N, CA, C and O atoms as CSV, one atom per row, in Angstrom:
chain,resi,resn,atom,element,x,y,z
A,1,UNK,N,N,1.100,-1.051,0.164
A,1,UNK,CA,C,0.247,-0.150,0.041
A,1,UNK,C,C,0.711,1.285,-0.059
A,1,UNK,O,O,0.270,2.192,-0.766
A,2,UNK,N,N,1.900,1.278,0.988
A,2,UNK,CA,C,3.135,2.233,1.229
A,2,UNK,C,C,2.968,2.593,-0.408
A,2,UNK,O,O,2.120,3.419,-0.744
A,3,UNK,N,N,3.712,2.013,-1.283
A,3,UNK,CA,C,4.666,1.886,-2.264
A,3,UNK,C,C,3.879,2.494,-3.108
A,3,UNK,O,O,4.450,3.391,-3.728
A,4,UNK,N,N,2.001,2.225,-3.539
A,4,UNK,CA,C,0.914,2.638,-4.296
A,4,UNK,C,C,0.928,4.361,-4.057
A,4,UNK,O,O,0.711,5.248,-4.882
A,5,UNK,N,N,1.213,4.444,-2.843
A,5,UNK,CA,C,0.808,5.968,-2.394
A,5,UNK,C,C,2.048,6.653,-2.885
A,5,UNK,O,O,1.881,7.761,-3.396
A,6,UNK,N,N,3.727,5.993,-2.786
A,6,UNK,CA,C,4.150,6.671,-3.138
A,6,UNK,C,C,4.437,6.392,-4.811
A,6,UNK,O,O,5.012,7.345,-5.336
A,7,UNK,N,N,4.200,5.498,-5.533
A,7,UNK,CA,C,4.277,5.872,-6.930
A,7,UNK,C,C,3.088,7.141,-7.239
A,7,UNK,O,O,3.171,7.886,-8.215
A,8,UNK,N,N,2.167,7.204,-6.376
A,8,UNK,CA,C,1.185,7.847,-6.815
A,8,UNK,C,C,1.546,9.308,-6.947
A,8,UNK,O,O,1.148,10.082,-7.818
A,9,UNK,N,N,2.332,9.549,-5.982
A,9,UNK,CA,C,2.756,10.468,-5.541
A,9,UNK,C,C,4.296,11.212,-6.390
A,9,UNK,O,O,4.650,12.386,-6.503
A,10,UNK,N,N,4.793,10.190,-6.767
A,10,UNK,CA,C,6.212,10.550,-7.798
A,10,UNK,C,C,4.952,10.792,-9.376
A,10,UNK,O,O,5.133,11.970,-9.688
A,11,UNK,N,N,4.353,10.454,-9.926
A,11,UNK,CA,C,3.220,10.007,-10.537
A,11,UNK,C,C,2.576,11.687,-10.714
A,11,UNK,O,O,2.397,12.204,-11.816
A,12,UNK,N,N,2.342,12.240,-9.651
A,12,UNK,CA,C,1.750,13.691,-9.616
A,12,UNK,C,C,2.690,14.891,-9.724
A,12,UNK,O,O,2.478,16.017,-10.176
A,13,UNK,N,N,3.899,14.290,-9.131
A,13,UNK,CA,C,4.852,15.448,-8.880
A,13,UNK,C,C,5.234,15.769,-10.027
A,13,UNK,O,O,5.527,16.939,-10.270
A,14,UNK,N,N,5.314,14.718,-11.040
A,14,UNK,CA,C,5.948,14.564,-12.535
A,14,UNK,C,C,5.459,14.780,-13.237
A,14,UNK,O,O,6.058,14.899,-14.305
A,15,UNK,N,N,3.672,15.050,-13.195
A,15,UNK,CA,C,2.862,15.585,-13.600
A,15,UNK,C,C,3.137,16.873,-14.394
A,15,UNK,O,O,3.219,17.066,-15.607
A,16,UNK,N,N,3.251,17.681,-13.354
A,16,UNK,CA,C,3.260,19.292,-13.904
A,16,UNK,C,C,1.933,19.719,-13.906
A,16,UNK,O,O,1.550,19.860,-15.068
A,17,UNK,N,N,0.996,20.006,-13.011
A,17,UNK,CA,C,-0.067,20.537,-13.456
A,17,UNK,C,C,0.041,21.914,-14.143
A,17,UNK,O,O,-0.585,22.229,-15.155
A,18,UNK,N,N,1.027,22.799,-13.382
A,18,UNK,CA,C,1.211,24.363,-13.517
A,18,UNK,C,C,1.038,24.160,-15.137
A,18,UNK,O,O,-0.009,24.410,-15.734
A,19,UNK,N,N,2.138,23.708,-15.696
A,19,UNK,CA,C,2.534,24.076,-17.218
A,19,UNK,C,C,1.476,23.131,-18.378
A,19,UNK,O,O,0.956,23.437,-19.451
A,20,UNK,N,N,1.478,22.028,-17.651
A,20,UNK,CA,C,-0.722,21.740,-18.565
A,20,UNK,C,C,-1.805,22.750,-18.470
A,20,UNK,O,O,-2.527,22.877,-19.459
A,21,UNK,N,N,-2.074,23.649,-17.194
A,21,UNK,CA,C,-2.684,25.236,-16.885
A,21,UNK,C,C,-2.517,25.690,-18.143
A,21,UNK,O,O,-3.345,25.738,-19.053
A,22,UNK,N,N,-0.725,26.212,-18.121
A,22,UNK,CA,C,-0.441,27.194,-18.843
A,22,UNK,C,C,-0.835,26.950,-20.267
A,22,UNK,O,O,-1.563,27.759,-20.842
A,23,UNK,N,N,-0.347,25.773,-20.917
A,23,UNK,CA,C,-0.199,24.922,-21.932
A,23,UNK,C,C,-2.432,25.010,-22.253
A,23,UNK,O,O,-3.086,25.666,-23.063
A,24,UNK,N,N,-2.679,24.439,-21.629
A,24,UNK,CA,C,-4.649,24.751,-22.122
A,24,UNK,C,C,-5.082,26.310,-22.279
A,24,UNK,O,O,-5.955,26.619,-23.090
A,25,UNK,N,N,-4.474,27.217,-21.519
A,25,UNK,CA,C,-4.762,28.449,-21.354
A,25,UNK,C,C,-4.511,29.059,-22.995
A,25,UNK,O,O,-5.448,29.529,-23.640
A,26,UNK,N,N,-3.285,28.979,-23.466
A,26,UNK,CA,C,-2.759,29.004,-24.420
A,26,UNK,C,C,-3.604,28.846,-25.598
A,26,UNK,O,O,-3.911,29.698,-26.432
A,27,UNK,N,N,-4.021,27.272,-25.509
A,27,UNK,CA,C,-4.903,26.911,-26.723
A,27,UNK,C,C,-5.875,27.189,-27.114
A,27,UNK,O,O,-6.241,27.221,-28.289
A,28,UNK,N,N,-6.822,27.596,-25.551
A,28,UNK,CA,C,-7.781,28.555,-25.296
A,28,UNK,C,C,-7.951,29.767,-25.909
A,28,UNK,O,O,-8.973,30.179,-26.458
A,29,UNK,N,N,-6.855,30.338,-25.782
A,29,UNK,CA,C,-6.997,31.680,-25.993
A,29,UNK,C,C,-6.725,31.647,-27.823
A,29,UNK,O,O,-7.330,32.404,-28.582
A,30,UNK,N,N,-5.750,30.662,-28.262
A,30,UNK,CA,C,-5.872,31.070,-30.002
A,30,UNK,C,C,-7.559,30.324,-30.442
A,30,UNK,O,O,-8.216,30.499,-31.469
A,31,UNK,N,N,-7.768,29.767,-29.642
A,31,UNK,CA,C,-9.476,29.223,-30.324
A,31,UNK,C,C,-10.025,30.320,-30.303
A,31,UNK,O,O,-10.539,30.926,-31.243
A,32,UNK,N,N,-9.878,30.797,-28.548
A,32,UNK,CA,C,-11.103,32.242,-28.725
A,32,UNK,C,C,-10.843,33.282,-30.368
A,32,UNK,O,O,-11.676,33.799,-31.112
A,33,UNK,N,N,-9.393,33.250,-30.427
A,33,UNK,CA,C,-8.538,34.162,-31.377
A,33,UNK,C,C,-9.262,33.895,-32.945
A,33,UNK,O,O,-9.742,34.723,-33.720
A,34,UNK,N,N,-9.124,32.283,-33.085
A,34,UNK,CA,C,-9.377,31.871,-34.470
A,34,UNK,C,C,-11.152,32.105,-34.535
A,34,UNK,O,O,-11.489,32.545,-35.635
A,35,UNK,N,N,-12.166,31.917,-33.690
A,35,UNK,CA,C,-13.825,31.929,-33.698
A,35,UNK,C,C,-13.798,33.135,-33.970
A,35,UNK,O,O,-14.484,33.472,-34.935
A,36,UNK,N,N,-13.007,34.219,-33.230
A,36,UNK,CA,C,-13.995,35.946,-33.235
A,36,UNK,C,C,-13.214,35.966,-34.601
A,36,UNK,O,O,-13.741,36.806,-35.330
A,37,UNK,N,N,-12.149,35.346,-35.212
A,37,UNK,CA,C,-11.862,35.885,-36.716
A,37,UNK,C,C,-12.622,35.190,-37.688
A,37,UNK,O,O,-12.837,35.809,-38.730
A,38,UNK,N,N,-12.999,34.239,-37.600
A,38,UNK,CA,C,-14.206,33.205,-38.272
A,38,UNK,C,C,-15.696,34.110,-38.306
A,38,UNK,O,O,-16.649,34.126,-39.085
A,39,UNK,N,N,-15.368,34.835,-37.059
A,39,UNK,CA,C,-17.214,35.329,-36.846
A,39,UNK,C,C,-17.141,36.372,-37.775
A,39,UNK,O,O,-18.255,36.709,-38.176
A,40,UNK,N,N,-16.293,36.938,-38.208
A,40,UNK,CA,C,-15.675,38.369,-38.733
A,40,UNK,C,C,-15.761,37.980,-40.155
A,40,UNK,O,O,-16.643,38.295,-40.954
A,41,UNK,N,N,-14.726,37.254,-40.351
A,41,UNK,CA,C,-15.256,36.929,-42.074
A,41,UNK,C,C,-17.057,36.170,-42.231
A,41,UNK,O,O,-17.812,36.235,-43.201
A,42,UNK,N,N,-17.218,35.678,-41.245
A,42,UNK,CA,C,-18.508,35.557,-42.002
A,42,UNK,C,C,-19.656,36.480,-41.867
A,42,UNK,O,O,-20.830,36.141,-42.013
A,43,UNK,N,N,-19.246,37.655,-41.581
A,43,UNK,CA,C,-20.072,39.031,-41.316
A,43,UNK,C,C,-19.760,39.848,-42.274
A,43,UNK,O,O,-20.671,40.569,-42.680
A,44,UNK,N,N,-18.635,39.954,-42.801
A,44,UNK,CA,C,-18.134,40.090,-44.063
A,44,UNK,C,C,-18.516,39.916,-45.464
A,44,UNK,O,O,-18.694,40.769,-46.334
A,45,UNK,N,N,-18.637,38.199,-45.526
A,45,UNK,CA,C,-19.204,37.411,-46.015
A,45,UNK,C,C,-20.945,38.154,-46.745
A,45,UNK,O,O,-21.513,38.581,-47.750
A,46,UNK,N,N,-21.046,37.921,-45.640
A,46,UNK,CA,C,-22.679,38.475,-45.538
A,46,UNK,C,C,-23.198,40.230,-46.076
A,46,UNK,O,O,-24.148,40.737,-46.674
A,47,UNK,N,N,-22.057,40.633,-45.501
A,47,UNK,CA,C,-21.643,41.743,-46.485
A,47,UNK,C,C,-21.836,42.234,-48.016
A,47,UNK,O,O,-22.407,43.179,-48.560
A,48,UNK,N,N,-21.038,41.063,-48.459
A,48,UNK,CA,C,-20.628,41.267,-49.884
A,48,UNK,C,C,-21.892,40.715,-50.205
A,48,UNK,O,O,-22.494,41.213,-51.156
A,49,UNK,N,N,-22.500,39.598,-49.464
A,49,UNK,CA,C,-23.393,38.812,-50.807
A,49,UNK,C,C,-24.583,39.810,-50.643
A,49,UNK,O,O,-25.310,39.827,-51.637
A,50,UNK,N,N,-25.139,41.046,-49.150
A,50,UNK,CA,C,-25.867,41.592,-49.408
A,50,UNK,C,C,-25.789,43.040,-50.341
A,50,UNK,O,O,-26.718,43.615,-50.908
A,51,UNK,N,N,-24.803,43.292,-50.304
A,51,UNK,CA,C,-24.012,44.198,-51.673
A,51,UNK,C,C,-23.992,43.779,-52.912
A,51,UNK,O,O,-24.348,44.528,-53.822
A,52,UNK,N,N,-23.507,42.320,-53.170
A,52,UNK,CA,C,-23.450,41.553,-54.406
A,52,UNK,C,C,-25.144,41.687,-54.854
A,52,UNK,O,O,-25.269,42.105,-56.005
A,53,UNK,N,N,-26.888,41.308,-53.897
A,53,UNK,CA,C,-28.058,41.423,-54.060
A,53,UNK,C,C,-28.400,42.798,-54.940
A,53,UNK,O,O,-29.009,42.922,-56.003
A,54,UNK,N,N,-27.675,43.918,-53.948
A,54,UNK,CA,C,-28.490,45.195,-54.359
A,54,UNK,C,C,-27.886,45.487,-55.300
A,54,UNK,O,O,-28.664,46.240,-55.886
A,55,UNK,N,N,-26.488,45.376,-56.227
A,55,UNK,CA,C,-25.999,45.880,-56.970
A,55,UNK,C,C,-25.528,45.445,-58.778
A,55,UNK,O,O,-25.120,45.945,-59.827
A,56,UNK,N,N,-25.967,44.110,-58.124
A,56,UNK,CA,C,-26.057,43.726,-59.588
A,56,UNK,C,C,-27.421,43.172,-60.073
A,56,UNK,O,O,-28.081,42.311,-59.491
A,57,UNK,N,N,-27.666,43.654,-60.961
A,57,UNK,CA,C,-28.880,42.998,-61.904
A,57,UNK,C,C,-29.083,41.603,-62.157
A,57,UNK,O,O,-28.314,40.675,-62.403
A,58,UNK,N,N,-30.496,41.717,-62.014
A,58,UNK,CA,C,-31.115,40.586,-61.653
A,58,UNK,C,C,-30.868,39.292,-62.720
A,58,UNK,O,O,-31.287,38.155,-62.502
A,59,UNK,N,N,-29.956,39.780,-64.144
A,59,UNK,CA,C,-29.446,38.486,-65.249
A,59,UNK,C,C,-28.608,37.874,-64.324
A,59,UNK,O,O,-28.529,36.778,-63.771
A,60,UNK,N,N,-27.907,39.106,-64.333
A,60,UNK,CA,C,-26.146,38.272,-63.453
A,60,UNK,C,C,-26.667,37.407,-62.251
A,60,UNK,O,O,-26.131,36.314,-62.070
A,61,UNK,N,N,-27.926,37.926,-61.212
A,61,UNK,CA,C,-28.141,37.198,-60.227
A,61,UNK,C,C,-28.240,35.606,-60.527
A,61,UNK,O,O,-27.531,34.653,-60.206
A,62,UNK,N,N,-29.339,35.727,-61.225
A,62,UNK,CA,C,-29.895,34.320,-61.934
A,62,UNK,C,C,-28.511,33.756,-62.390
A,62,UNK,O,O,-28.770,32.583,-62.656
A,63,UNK,N,N,-27.151,33.963,-62.628
A,63,UNK,CA,C,-27.028,33.057,-64.004
A,63,UNK,C,C,-25.388,32.597,-62.816
A,63,UNK,O,O,-24.516,31.802,-63.167
A,64,UNK,N,N,-25.403,33.486,-61.244
A,64,UNK,CA,C,-24.418,32.927,-60.496
A,64,UNK,C,C,-25.120,32.286,-59.545
A,64,UNK,O,O,-24.295,31.652,-58.888
A,65,UNK,N,N,-26.715,32.028,-58.918
A,65,UNK,CA,C,-27.462,31.607,-58.619
A,65,UNK,C,C,-26.963,30.285,-57.828
A,65,UNK,O,O,-26.835,30.092,-56.619
A,66,UNK,N,N,-26.716,29.414,-58.981
A,66,UNK,CA,C,-26.468,28.025,-58.831
A,66,UNK,C,C,-25.002,28.005,-57.990
A,66,UNK,O,O,-25.029,27.319,-56.968
A,67,UNK,N,N,-23.995,28.538,-58.237
A,67,UNK,CA,C,-22.723,28.878,-57.740
A,67,UNK,C,C,-22.834,29.305,-56.148
A,67,UNK,O,O,-22.334,28.681,-55.212
A,68,UNK,N,N,-23.329,30.079,-56.097
A,68,UNK,CA,C,-24.109,30.484,-54.841
A,68,UNK,C,C,-25.031,29.834,-53.856
A,68,UNK,O,O,-25.342,30.236,-52.735
A,69,UNK,N,N,-25.359,28.896,-54.406
A,69,UNK,CA,C,-26.675,27.900,-53.621
A,69,UNK,C,C,-25.467,26.665,-53.348
A,69,UNK,O,O,-25.189,26.313,-52.202
A,70,UNK,N,N,-25.136,26.369,-53.955
A,70,UNK,CA,C,-23.666,24.876,-53.817
A,70,UNK,C,C,-22.822,25.517,-52.781
A,70,UNK,O,O,-22.297,24.668,-52.060
A,71,UNK,N,N,-22.461,26.983,-52.411
A,71,UNK,CA,C,-21.994,27.356,-51.897
A,71,UNK,C,C,-22.125,27.085,-50.071
A,71,UNK,O,O,-21.477,26.582,-49.153
A,72,UNK,N,N,-22.970,27.549,-50.232
A,72,UNK,CA,C,-24.436,27.570,-49.156
A,72,UNK,C,C,-24.646,26.392,-48.628
A,72,UNK,O,O,-24.718,26.251,-47.407
A,73,UNK,N,N,-24.807,25.119,-49.712
A,73,UNK,CA,C,-25.125,24.075,-49.161
A,73,UNK,C,C,-23.906,23.354,-49.004
A,73,UNK,O,O,-24.148,22.289,-48.437
A,74,UNK,N,N,-22.725,23.488,-49.264
A,74,UNK,CA,C,-21.472,22.938,-48.413
A,74,UNK,C,C,-21.456,23.667,-47.325
A,74,UNK,O,O,-22.007,23.132,-46.362
A,75,UNK,N,N,-20.830,25.128,-47.083
A,75,UNK,CA,C,-20.955,25.453,-45.838
A,75,UNK,C,C,-21.851,24.313,-45.106
A,75,UNK,O,O,-21.606,23.149,-44.789
A,76,UNK,N,N,-23.049,25.184,-44.967
A,76,UNK,CA,C,-24.154,23.995,-44.369
A,76,UNK,C,C,-23.558,23.004,-43.974
A,76,UNK,O,O,-22.930,22.991,-42.915
A,77,UNK,N,N,-23.669,21.916,-44.843
A,77,UNK,CA,C,-23.090,20.576,-44.798
A,77,UNK,C,C,-21.975,20.317,-43.971
A,77,UNK,O,O,-21.807,19.226,-43.427
A,78,UNK,N,N,-20.957,21.582,-43.816
A,78,UNK,CA,C,-19.826,21.559,-43.366
A,78,UNK,C,C,-20.083,21.910,-41.322
A,78,UNK,O,O,-19.407,21.515,-40.372
A,79,UNK,N,N,-21.481,22.886,-41.374
A,79,UNK,CA,C,-21.742,23.188,-39.782
A,79,UNK,C,C,-22.362,22.175,-39.503
A,79,UNK,O,O,-22.575,21.933,-38.314
A,80,UNK,N,N,-22.869,21.213,-40.609
A,80,UNK,CA,C,-24.050,20.537,-39.363
A,80,UNK,C,C,-23.211,19.020,-39.353
A,80,UNK,O,O,-23.795,18.115,-38.755
A,81,UNK,N,N,-22.047,18.737,-39.901
A,81,UNK,CA,C,-20.912,17.622,-38.981
A,81,UNK,C,C,-20.575,18.576,-37.516
A,81,UNK,O,O,-20.288,17.830,-36.581
A,82,UNK,N,N,-20.559,19.843,-37.201
A,82,UNK,CA,C,-19.795,20.427,-36.455
A,82,UNK,C,C,-21.595,20.127,-35.248
A,82,UNK,O,O,-21.474,20.196,-34.025
A,83,UNK,N,N,-22.826,19.869,-35.803
A,83,UNK,CA,C,-23.540,19.845,-35.091
A,83,UNK,C,C,-24.066,18.668,-34.293
A,83,UNK,O,O,-24.397,18.592,-33.110
A,84,UNK,N,N,-24.045,17.432,-35.637
A,84,UNK,CA,C,-23.959,16.211,-35.164
A,84,UNK,C,C,-22.740,15.659,-34.228
A,84,UNK,O,O,-22.766,14.478,-33.882
A,85,UNK,N,N,-22.005,16.245,-33.946
A,85,UNK,CA,C,-20.412,16.152,-33.068
A,85,UNK,C,C,-20.888,16.525,-31.798
A,85,UNK,O,O,-20.751,15.909,-30.741
A,86,UNK,N,N,-21.301,17.298,-31.947
A,86,UNK,CA,C,-21.871,18.231,-30.734
A,86,UNK,C,C,-20.634,19.266,-30.227
A,86,UNK,O,O,-20.585,19.773,-29.107
A,87,UNK,N,N,-19.556,19.480,-31.405
A,87,UNK,CA,C,-18.604,20.648,-31.421
A,87,UNK,C,C,-19.024,22.554,-31.636
A,87,UNK,O,O,-18.350,23.566,-31.448
A,88,UNK,N,N,-20.180,22.370,-32.017
A,88,UNK,CA,C,-20.434,23.645,-32.521
A,88,UNK,C,C,-21.568,24.010,-31.935
A,88,UNK,O,O,-22.337,23.085,-31.675
A,89,UNK,N,N,-21.923,25.164,-31.631
A,89,UNK,CA,C,-23.267,25.710,-30.886
A,89,UNK,C,C,-23.569,27.078,-31.585
A,89,UNK,O,O,-23.041,27.844,-30.779
A,90,UNK,N,N,-24.173,28.006,-32.746
A,90,UNK,CA,C,-24.167,28.368,-33.242
A,90,UNK,C,C,-25.011,28.208,-34.993
A,90,UNK,O,O,-25.016,27.184,-35.676
A,91,UNK,N,N,-25.537,29.316,-35.293
A,91,UNK,CA,C,-25.848,29.363,-36.600
A,91,UNK,C,C,-25.868,30.015,-37.186
A,91,UNK,O,O,-26.035,31.080,-36.592
A,92,UNK,N,N,-25.766,30.176,-38.552
A,92,UNK,CA,C,-25.250,30.699,-39.936
A,92,UNK,C,C,-26.677,31.487,-40.835
A,92,UNK,O,O,-27.578,30.799,-41.313
A,93,UNK,N,N,-26.659,32.518,-40.902
A,93,UNK,CA,C,-27.989,32.737,-41.392
A,93,UNK,C,C,-26.888,33.862,-42.937
A,93,UNK,O,O,-25.960,34.671,-42.944
A,94,UNK,N,N,-27.827,33.161,-44.008
A,94,UNK,CA,C,-26.950,33.919,-45.256
A,94,UNK,C,C,-27.827,34.877,-45.595
A,94,UNK,O,O,-28.920,35.038,-45.053
A,95,UNK,N,N,-27.254,35.710,-46.739
A,95,UNK,CA,C,-27.819,36.936,-47.387
A,95,UNK,C,C,-29.229,36.544,-47.817
A,95,UNK,O,O,-30.244,37.236,-47.895
A,96,UNK,N,N,-29.023,35.238,-48.079
A,96,UNK,CA,C,-30.025,35.090,-48.641
A,96,UNK,C,C,-31.566,34.321,-47.994
A,96,UNK,O,O,-32.508,33.818,-48.607
A,97,UNK,N,N,-31.292,34.516,-46.338
A,97,UNK,CA,C,-32.385,34.329,-44.940
A,97,UNK,C,C,-32.133,32.488,-45.128
A,97,UNK,O,O,-33.083,31.803,-44.749
A,98,UNK,N,N,-30.958,31.779,-45.665
A,98,UNK,CA,C,-31.033,30.557,-45.686
A,98,UNK,C,C,-30.336,30.198,-43.789
A,98,UNK,O,O,-29.547,30.919,-43.179
A,99,UNK,N,N,-30.840,29.159,-43.391
A,99,UNK,CA,C,-30.125,29.557,-42.148
A,99,UNK,C,C,-29.549,27.739,-41.802
A,99,UNK,O,O,-30.306,26.773,-41.906
A,100,UNK,N,N,-28.146,27.656,-41.412
A,100,UNK,CA,C,-27.098,26.484,-41.569
A,100,UNK,C,C,-27.026,26.600,-39.689
A,100,UNK,O,O,-26.492,27.594,-39.196
A,101,UNK,N,N,-27.614,25.490,-38.775
A,101,UNK,CA,C,-27.404,25.880,-37.650
A,101,UNK,C,C,-26.158,24.655,-37.339
A,101,UNK,O,O,-25.977,23.486,-37.678
A,102,UNK,N,N,-25.507,25.582,-36.572
A,102,UNK,CA,C,-23.945,24.469,-36.288
A,102,UNK,C,C,-24.115,25.166,-34.151
A,102,UNK,O,O,-23.307,24.775,-33.309
């Protein structure tokens, strides 16, 4: 029993919880920065989509509509993978009004 306690003590002594906490804090900070950057990029993309709809003639919008819908479908599929895995808790709303839950 004393050997078990001693080996557990050695394990925790080598574990270096403070180093692990610093590493996890660093990773968490990076993730937050990446998420903020992603949200900013998404907002910009929505703005550009709205400007496109306002400034481009109907004829051209109809020509590119299949490409835009395909892109939106791919992004929605990507977000749905995160939804099903429980790794994401947000929704994306496109300028077209389509929404992808994540």
